[in-house]
VOTI-300225 format. One line per 2 residues: their letters; for each residue x, y, z of C-alpha. Coordinates in pm, 1 decimal. Example, Ala and Ser with C-alpha at 12.3 -4.5 7.8 and 13.67 -1.06 7.14 Angstrom:
2
AS) 1230.0,-450.0,780.0 | 1367.0,-106.0,714.0
! end
This chain:
168
XX) 10963.2,6006.7,11390.7 | 10963.2,6368.7,11359.7
XX) 11225.5,6414.6,11623.4 | 11452.8,6193.9,11414.8
XX) 11396.7,6364.4,11093.6 | 11510.9,6731.9,11263.7
XX) 11799.9,6556.5,11413.4 | 11924.9,6405.7,11080.6
XX) 11863.1,6738.0,10932.9 | 12073.2,6905.9,11222.2
XX) 12328.5,6693.6,11176.3 | 12371.4,6751.3,10751.9
XX) 12340.6,7115.5,10813.6 | 12631.7,7120.3,11119.5
XX) 12853.1,6863.4,10878.8 | 12803.1,7116.4,10616.2
XX) 12896.3,7409.4,10818.2 | 13149.0,7248.5,10960.9
XX) 13380.9,7148.6,10662.5 | 13314.9,7513.4,10468.9
XX) 13339.6,7878.6,10566.6 | 13002.1,8036.5,10591.0
XX) 12949.7,8381.0,10413.5 | 12630.6,8595.2,10478.0
XX) 12532.1,8856.1,10339.3 | 12170.0,9068.0,10385.3
XX) 11935.4,9301.3,10166.5 | 11716.3,9558.4,10266.6
XX) 11494.2,9591.2,9973.1 | 11332.1,9905.5,10080.4
XX) 11693.3,10068.2,10078.9 | 11715.3,9949.0,9692.6
XX) 11384.7,10080.3,9647.8 | 11468.0,10445.6,9805.3
XX) 11798.1,10472.8,9671.4 | 11827.8,10352.1,9318.9
XX) 11708.3,10508.4,9014.5 | 11495.9,10218.8,8872.9
XX) 11344.5,10228.9,9250.1 | 11267.8,10617.5,9260.8
XX) 11132.9,10612.9,8884.3 | 10881.3,10336.5,9032.3
XX) 10797.5,10529.7,9335.4 | 10713.4,10812.4,9103.7
XX) 10502.1,10651.2,8876.3 | 10308.7,10524.1,9203.8
XX) 10281.7,10843.8,9313.3 | 10151.7,11015.1,8990.7
XX) 9867.1,10735.0,8995.8 | 9800.8,10784.5,9333.3
XX) 9764.8,11228.5,9283.2 | 9569.9,11156.3,8972.4
XX) 9303.4,10921.2,9171.4 | 9317.4,11142.3,9470.8
XX) 9224.7,11456.8,9252.3 | 8920.7,11285.4,9116.2
XX) 8837.7,11159.3,9473.4 | 8870.3,11518.6,9577.6
XX) 8662.6,11655.9,9322.2 | 8364.1,11361.7,9348.2
XX) 8395.8,11497.9,9741.5 | 8329.4,11875.6,9635.7
XX) 8043.9,11778.3,9409.4 | 7904.1,11595.4,9689.1
XX) 7937.8,11866.4,9967.0 | 7769.7,12096.5,9737.2
XX) 7499.7,11891.8,9663.4 | 7465.4,11881.7,10091.9
XX) 7424.5,12215.6,10086.4 | 7183.2,12236.2,9809.8
XX) 6961.5,11968.0,10004.6 | 6965.7,12168.9,10310.6
XX) 6831.9,12504.8,10103.9 | 6501.9,12620.8,10216.9
XX) 6427.0,12736.4,9878.9 | 6313.9,12383.2,9739.1
XX) 6002.9,12224.8,9781.7 | 5953.8,11863.9,9885.5
XX) 5993.7,11709.4,9542.2 | 6308.4,11924.8,9443.1
XX) 6483.9,11791.5,9786.2 | 6420.5,11411.4,9751.7
XX) 6540.6,11427.7,9382.8 | 6886.2,11610.2,9511.0
XX) 6897.9,11375.3,9808.0 | 6855.0,11061.8,9587.2
XX) 7137.1,11212.9,9356.9 | 7346.1,11282.2,9661.4
XX) 7295.9,10931.7,9774.2 | 7405.3,10793.2,9392.6
XX) 7707.6,11013.7,9399.2 | 7800.2,10885.6,9740.2
XX) 7824.4,10525.8,9669.7 | 7959.3,10591.6,9350.1
XX) 8237.7,10779.3,9561.4 | 8283.8,10455.6,9803.7
XX) 8316.5,10222.7,9486.0 | 8594.8,10494.2,9315.3
XX) 8762.7,10497.8,9613.7 | 8768.8,10121.1,9687.0
XX) 8841.3,10055.9,9299.6 | 9118.4,10302.3,9328.6
XX) 9275.5,10170.2,9633.3 | 9263.7,9807.4,9424.8
XX) 9420.7,9936.2,9113.4 | 9698.1,10127.4,9359.8
XX) 9776.3,9757.0,9485.5 | 9774.6,9598.0,9188.9
XX) 10016.0,9833.5,8998.9 | 10233.6,9830.5,9297.2
XX) 10238.4,9489.6,9372.5 | 10288.5,9463.9,8970.1
XX) 10547.7,9741.1,8995.3 | 10788.3,9568.0,9288.2
XX) 10733.9,9153.1,9164.4 | 10873.0,9303.9,8826.6
XX) 11142.2,9484.0,9016.7 | 11225.1,9207.0,9215.5
XX) 11246.8,8943.6,8885.1 | 11479.8,9227.5,8771.1
XX) 11732.2,9214.8,9101.8 | 11735.7,8876.5,9163.3
XX) 11999.9,8797.1,8856.6 | 12189.9,9051.0,9002.6
XX) 12198.1,8943.4,9359.9 | 12263.9,8600.0,9256.6
XX) 12562.6,8739.8,9025.1 | 12687.9,8904.3,9360.2
XX) 12650.9,8637.2,9587.9 | 12873.4,8429.2,9364.5
XX) 13108.3,8693.6,9299.8 | 13169.7,8806.2,9656.4
XX) 13139.9,8404.9,9776.7 | 12876.9,8409.2,9979.7
XX) 12676.7,8123.1,10124.7 | 12367.9,8272.6,10204.4
XX) 12205.5,8613.6,10121.3 | 11912.3,8684.2,10313.6
XX) 11642.2,8975.7,10281.1 | 11599.2,9173.7,10616.8
XX) 11230.7,9258.7,10574.9 | 11120.4,8959.5,10535.3
XX) 11158.6,8571.1,10642.6 | 11366.4,8348.9,10402.1
XX) 11647.1,8335.6,10181.4 | 11730.0,8513.0,9892.3
XX) 12007.2,8366.0,9765.5 | 12212.9,8041.2,9842.9
XX) 12526.4,7889.9,9723.9 | 12400.5,7505.0,9546.0
XX) 12657.8,7381.1,9756.8 | 12533.0,7392.6,10067.5
XX) 12204.5,7175.6,9972.5 | 12159.3,6863.8,10145.9
XX) 11820.4,6762.5,10016.4 | 11952.2,6489.9,9824.8
XX) 12136.9,6362.4,10165.6 | 11819.3,6437.1,10350.7
XX) 11616.2,6235.8,10106.6 | 11885.5,5941.5,10135.1
XX) 11918.6,5909.8,10487.3 | 11527.1,5930.4,10520.5
XX) 11474.7,5639.9,10288.3 | 11763.5,5435.8,10415.8
XX) 11612.8,5472.5,10737.3 | 11222.1,5420.7,10657.3
XX) 11277.9,5182.1,10337.7 | 10958.4,5189.3,10172.8
! end
């Protein structure tokens, strides 16, 4: 049964392509991001966010280094050393949490920015596809089709063929 369905789909696809000229375009989203004013502005915002987080991480690491030196000081008595050691452990935990939170925030912001850009680009890509007569536009960085001419959609034909072959 599966083989039959695949064969039917292949026949319909071949027929669709046999009677029409296929024009395929590709896009490279990374190049779009690196080369457009909008993409460069997004990258700068993300770099700024990352820089701010890194500055805070550096400051926290400096505090930890200072505390590590303080803990090793021979001038401290045992009680003071224990307090400093507890403070050191707390700061290390705080740093670890902050680094993880910063990574998550950066990932969220990056994803949000890229999704927003993609939403803005899709109508432009579809317009270009129609204007330039492309049948299909493919994103070279990931699987899938970014745009396709609705005239090559044979889903309805496949549904009819399957229903005809395998009636209720």
